[in-house]
PLY file of the C-alpha trace (Angstrom):
ply
format ascii 1.0
element vertex 364
property float x
property float y
property float z
element edge 363
property int vertex1
property int vertex2
end_header
72.56 131.23 109.20
74.53 128.69 111.20
76.13 130.15 114.30
79.84 130.52 114.98
80.93 127.51 116.99
83.30 126.33 119.68
81.90 122.78 119.70
85.31 121.48 118.67
84.50 117.84 119.37
81.49 117.79 117.02
83.42 119.65 114.32
86.30 117.17 114.42
84.28 113.99 114.82
81.97 115.14 112.04
84.91 115.51 109.63
83.52 118.92 108.77
85.27 120.92 106.02
87.45 123.76 107.30
88.45 126.94 105.48
91.82 128.05 106.84
92.44 131.73 106.03
95.87 131.90 107.68
98.96 132.54 105.57
100.49 129.53 103.77
103.52 129.44 106.08
101.22 129.06 109.09
99.23 126.30 107.38
102.40 124.37 106.56
103.46 124.45 110.21
100.27 122.72 111.29
96.60 122.34 110.35
93.66 119.98 110.75
92.16 117.18 108.65
89.73 118.44 106.00
91.26 121.93 106.14
91.89 123.83 102.90
94.17 126.86 102.94
92.78 129.86 101.05
94.56 132.71 102.82
93.34 136.23 103.45
96.94 137.34 103.03
99.88 135.55 101.45
103.17 135.18 103.32
104.68 138.42 102.03
101.56 140.46 102.78
101.32 138.98 106.27
104.96 139.84 106.92
104.42 143.45 105.86
101.32 143.81 108.03
103.10 142.24 111.00
106.00 144.67 110.64
103.59 147.63 110.43
101.82 146.36 113.56
105.10 146.38 115.50
106.04 149.82 114.23
102.73 151.70 114.35
100.07 149.57 116.06
96.93 147.69 115.10
95.00 150.44 113.33
97.85 151.15 110.93
98.38 147.42 110.36
94.71 146.93 109.48
94.84 149.88 107.11
97.87 148.43 105.33
96.17 145.04 105.10
93.19 146.58 103.31
95.56 148.41 100.96
97.40 145.20 100.11
94.30 143.04 99.67
92.04 145.14 97.49
90.63 145.32 93.98
91.23 142.25 91.82
93.28 140.54 94.56
90.40 140.80 97.03
87.84 139.74 94.41
89.87 136.63 93.55
90.22 135.54 97.16
86.56 136.14 97.95
85.61 134.16 94.84
87.73 131.24 96.07
86.09 131.39 99.51
82.65 131.48 97.93
83.45 128.42 95.82
84.66 126.56 98.89
81.70 127.61 101.04
79.12 126.67 98.41
80.78 123.29 97.88
81.05 122.72 101.64
77.90 124.17 103.24
78.48 122.36 106.56
81.97 123.80 107.07
83.58 126.53 109.13
86.33 129.07 108.60
89.12 129.97 110.98
92.28 132.06 111.35
94.89 131.77 114.08
92.96 133.11 117.08
89.50 133.38 115.55
89.85 137.15 115.55
90.50 139.81 112.97
91.36 137.77 109.89
88.46 135.35 110.20
86.03 138.21 110.98
87.18 140.12 107.90
86.87 136.99 105.75
83.43 136.33 107.20
82.36 139.93 106.54
83.59 139.88 102.94
81.71 136.64 102.33
78.57 138.21 103.78
78.97 141.24 101.53
79.21 138.78 98.61
75.88 137.29 99.66
76.84 134.28 101.79
76.85 133.82 105.57
79.53 131.35 106.69
80.33 130.53 110.33
83.73 130.66 111.96
85.40 128.64 114.69
85.49 130.69 117.89
89.07 130.95 119.07
90.39 129.76 115.70
93.34 127.45 115.16
94.79 128.12 118.61
91.63 127.05 120.45
91.09 123.98 118.28
94.73 122.94 118.70
94.48 123.47 122.46
91.38 121.28 122.56
93.24 118.47 120.79
96.24 118.68 123.14
93.96 118.41 126.17
91.87 115.69 124.52
94.98 113.59 123.81
95.94 113.65 127.48
92.41 112.72 128.58
91.84 109.90 126.07
95.27 108.37 126.71
94.64 108.47 130.47
91.28 106.71 130.09
92.50 104.08 127.57
94.19 100.72 128.02
96.66 99.85 125.29
97.93 96.47 124.18
101.03 96.53 121.98
101.49 94.30 118.96
105.18 93.38 119.01
107.47 91.04 117.11
110.53 90.78 114.92
110.78 92.91 111.78
108.50 91.59 109.05
106.32 89.53 111.38
103.11 91.15 110.13
102.35 93.56 112.97
100.77 96.08 110.59
98.62 93.35 109.03
97.28 92.55 112.47
96.45 96.20 113.13
94.59 96.34 109.81
92.58 93.22 110.72
91.18 94.75 113.93
88.77 97.60 114.64
89.72 98.81 118.14
93.09 100.11 116.97
95.12 103.22 116.28
97.40 102.78 113.28
100.40 104.86 114.34
102.41 104.09 111.21
99.57 105.18 108.96
99.20 108.43 110.89
102.97 109.02 110.69
103.08 107.91 107.02
106.13 105.79 107.81
106.72 102.07 108.36
108.75 102.65 111.48
112.16 101.31 110.47
115.31 102.56 108.77
113.72 101.52 105.46
110.29 102.83 106.44
110.04 106.08 104.45
107.38 106.23 101.75
107.83 107.94 98.38
105.99 111.01 99.71
106.81 113.03 102.82
105.63 112.49 106.37
103.26 114.95 108.02
104.74 117.70 110.19
104.77 116.88 113.90
101.74 119.03 114.74
99.62 117.32 112.09
100.69 113.90 113.38
99.72 114.95 116.91
96.37 116.33 115.71
95.51 113.20 113.74
96.50 110.92 116.63
94.35 112.92 119.03
91.38 112.75 116.65
91.80 108.98 116.19
91.74 108.47 119.97
88.83 110.89 120.35
86.86 108.95 117.76
87.39 105.65 119.60
86.49 107.29 122.91
83.25 108.64 121.42
82.39 105.04 120.44
83.00 103.86 124.01
86.20 102.03 123.05
88.84 102.12 125.79
90.85 98.94 125.06
92.99 99.75 122.06
95.63 97.79 120.13
98.62 99.68 118.75
101.85 98.55 117.14
104.86 98.58 119.43
106.86 101.62 118.31
109.97 103.43 119.43
109.87 107.09 120.42
110.26 108.15 116.79
108.28 106.87 113.80
110.53 108.31 111.14
110.64 111.99 112.09
107.32 111.95 113.96
107.70 111.69 117.72
105.08 109.99 119.85
103.56 112.56 122.24
104.87 112.05 125.76
101.52 110.91 127.27
101.18 108.25 124.56
104.80 107.16 124.89
104.53 106.85 128.66
101.31 104.84 128.44
102.77 102.47 125.86
105.93 101.91 127.90
103.81 100.37 130.67
101.36 98.44 128.47
100.99 94.71 127.93
102.39 93.14 124.74
101.25 90.43 122.38
104.20 88.89 120.54
103.92 87.80 116.89
106.19 84.88 115.97
106.61 84.22 112.24
109.16 82.24 110.23
112.16 83.93 108.65
110.86 83.08 105.18
107.45 84.64 105.87
109.11 87.73 107.30
111.48 88.04 104.35
108.50 87.85 102.00
106.70 90.66 103.79
109.75 92.90 103.71
110.14 92.10 100.02
106.56 93.19 99.41
106.65 96.33 101.58
110.13 97.72 100.92
110.65 96.57 97.34
107.40 95.83 95.53
105.15 98.41 97.20
107.77 101.15 97.67
108.94 100.76 94.07
105.35 101.05 92.86
104.89 104.25 94.89
107.87 105.89 93.17
106.71 104.74 89.72
103.24 106.22 90.30
104.85 109.45 91.45
107.62 109.87 88.87
106.97 107.45 86.02
108.66 104.14 85.23
112.27 105.18 84.58
112.67 108.09 86.99
110.60 106.24 89.57
112.83 103.18 89.51
115.92 105.38 89.75
114.53 107.23 92.79
113.47 103.94 94.37
116.98 102.52 93.90
118.55 105.61 95.45
116.17 105.36 98.41
117.03 101.71 99.09
120.77 102.32 98.91
120.50 105.42 101.12
118.47 103.48 103.71
121.16 100.83 103.87
123.90 103.45 104.03
122.20 105.01 107.04
122.96 101.77 108.90
126.65 101.78 107.93
128.05 102.46 111.41
125.82 99.90 113.08
126.37 97.26 110.39
130.10 97.76 110.11
132.04 98.18 106.88
132.33 94.53 105.83
128.69 93.68 106.37
127.50 96.90 104.73
129.66 96.22 101.67
128.30 92.67 101.38
124.66 93.70 101.71
125.11 96.70 99.41
126.59 94.46 96.72
123.63 92.07 97.00
121.21 95.00 96.87
122.84 96.47 93.75
122.76 93.06 92.04
119.06 92.70 92.90
118.29 96.19 91.56
120.08 95.41 88.27
118.08 92.21 87.87
114.84 93.97 88.75
115.51 96.77 86.27
116.38 94.36 83.48
113.72 91.69 84.04
111.17 92.96 86.56
112.00 90.03 88.87
112.37 90.94 92.55
113.29 87.65 94.25
117.01 88.49 94.22
116.27 91.11 96.88
115.80 88.24 99.33
119.60 87.82 99.29
120.07 91.08 101.19
116.78 91.17 103.07
117.22 87.83 104.85
120.75 88.49 106.21
119.76 92.05 107.16
116.99 90.55 109.28
118.97 87.73 110.86
122.25 89.59 111.37
121.05 93.09 112.26
117.37 93.49 113.14
116.73 90.20 114.93
119.48 90.51 117.57
118.30 94.05 118.33
114.66 92.96 118.69
115.57 89.88 120.74
117.35 92.17 123.20
114.27 94.42 123.33
112.03 91.41 123.88
114.10 90.34 126.87
113.66 93.75 128.45
109.88 93.53 127.93
109.36 89.83 128.66
107.38 90.42 131.87
104.77 92.38 129.90
104.13 89.71 127.22
100.65 88.24 127.77
100.27 86.15 124.60
102.45 84.77 121.82
101.50 83.17 118.51
101.77 83.41 114.76
99.97 86.12 112.81
96.64 84.31 112.55
96.71 83.19 116.17
97.36 86.74 117.33
94.49 88.09 115.22
92.16 85.47 116.68
93.37 86.31 120.20
92.53 89.97 119.77
89.17 89.25 118.15
88.18 86.94 120.99
88.79 89.87 123.34
86.67 92.19 121.19
89.32 94.32 119.51
0 1
1 2
2 3
3 4
4 5
5 6
6 7
7 8
8 9
9 10
10 11
11 12
12 13
13 14
14 15
15 16
16 17
17 18
18 19
19 20
20 21
21 22
22 23
23 24
24 25
25 26
26 27
27 28
28 29
29 30
30 31
31 32
32 33
33 34
34 35
35 36
36 37
37 38
38 39
39 40
40 41
41 42
42 43
43 44
44 45
45 46
46 47
47 48
48 49
49 50
50 51
51 52
52 53
53 54
54 55
55 56
56 57
57 58
58 59
59 60
60 61
61 62
62 63
63 64
64 65
65 66
66 67
67 68
68 69
69 70
70 71
71 72
72 73
73 74
74 75
75 76
76 77
77 78
78 79
79 80
80 81
81 82
82 83
83 84
84 85
85 86
86 87
87 88
88 89
89 90
90 91
91 92
92 93
93 94
94 95
95 96
96 97
97 98
98 99
99 100
100 101
101 102
102 103
103 104
104 105
105 106
106 107
107 108
108 109
109 110
110 111
111 112
112 113
113 114
114 115
115 116
116 117
117 118
118 119
119 120
120 121
121 122
122 123
123 124
124 125
125 126
126 127
127 128
128 129
129 130
130 131
131 132
132 133
133 134
134 135
135 136
136 137
137 138
138 139
139 140
140 141
141 142
142 143
143 144
144 145
145 146
146 147
147 148
148 149
149 150
150 151
151 152
152 153
153 154
154 155
155 156
156 157
157 158
158 159
159 160
160 161
161 162
162 163
163 164
164 165
165 166
166 167
167 168
168 169
169 170
170 171
171 172
172 173
173 174
174 175
175 176
176 177
177 178
178 179
179 180
180 181
181 182
182 183
183 184
184 185
185 186
186 187
187 188
188 189
189 190
190 191
191 192
192 193
193 194
194 195
195 196
196 197
197 198
198 199
199 200
200 201
201 202
202 203
203 204
204 205
205 206
206 207
207 208
208 209
209 210
210 211
211 212
212 213
213 214
214 215
215 216
216 217
217 218
218 219
219 220
220 221
221 222
222 223
223 224
224 225
225 226
226 227
227 228
228 229
229 230
230 231
231 232
232 233
233 234
234 235
235 236
236 237
237 238
238 239
239 240
240 241
241 242
242 243
243 244
244 245
245 246
246 247
247 248
248 249
249 250
250 251
251 252
252 253
253 254
254 255
255 256
256 257
257 258
258 259
259 260
260 261
261 262
262 263
263 264
264 265
265 266
266 267
267 268
268 269
269 270
270 271
271 272
272 273
273 274
274 275
275 276
276 277
277 278
278 279
279 280
280 281
281 282
282 283
283 284
284 285
285 286
286 287
287 288
288 289
289 290
290 291
291 292
292 293
293 294
294 295
295 296
296 297
297 298
298 299
299 300
300 301
301 302
302 303
303 304
304 305
305 306
306 307
307 308
308 309
309 310
310 311
311 312
312 313
313 314
314 315
315 316
316 317
317 318
318 319
319 320
320 321
321 322
322 323
323 324
324 325
325 326
326 327
327 328
328 329
329 330
330 331
331 332
332 333
333 334
334 335
335 336
336 337
337 338
338 339
339 340
340 341
341 342
342 343
343 344
344 345
345 346
346 347
347 348
348 349
349 350
350 351
351 352
352 353
353 354
354 355
355 356
356 357
357 358
358 359
359 360
360 361
361 362
362 363
């Protein structure tokens, strides 16, 4: 039998499967990569047991738990754990503190004929390890930010390098007012966990010089952890300079072609296009106060015309008629102002290919 473990680093870097026996509501608030939630108790059962614990103490709470999870209910949950454990023989199970729930689950698995190890300290210990690890890896790393005007290809540069952390991928958001994908972002805790693991993985490879995209405090609804934000605010920048036509083309691909395809895959052709259209118009509406009424009305009209043409013919080029002025009239002045405030930190400037070559020469 494999032993219970508190070698959190090896577990995380090994991408080992994790059986999370906490209640669904706990799992939704935060979990780890490769974790599957097969709870000992569902949300209602956990609530009842928690109430009994407050009223009568631990022994009575445990007794109620065994009354609630018994017979066919218990057999079904043990069968699901067995299926997971047999399919993932290198994995571990955990509950919140690595205590009662994981020990009960472990015991029931043993009674069913299978020994399966647990994570000592459970979710709380593993989460604590990642919080501490994030602080340590950020402190020992040197970041270079990939910056530039909207649509300049910053994400393409990140994808072309190896010594990188892709913050937008981890946040599942493209980092602008139009940056939401068709599916939801991770909760904050999961973003933090995944970021910490990404940095831990680079650190384990001996990588300390890391390229990241220049981001604001928020990437959609995911906030950069304070240590990461502070480190980035003092880091050197490489500026990507691309033509307005190249930038417009990238925005067209990302926010029209790719986003539209995401919705179609998710909802089907007709409903997908409708949801995509609503998303675009809502994203523009969110900028109403900053754009002003006249400019918003003009861009919205161009966007609606482009959506009608796209729906009727499949052609997307008409979207350039709102993308280009949105860049030149709204995003560019904002980014130019930001560049001025960061000018002393810019160490290199070039087009997309030149920037990639610059980073590769330095070993990123």
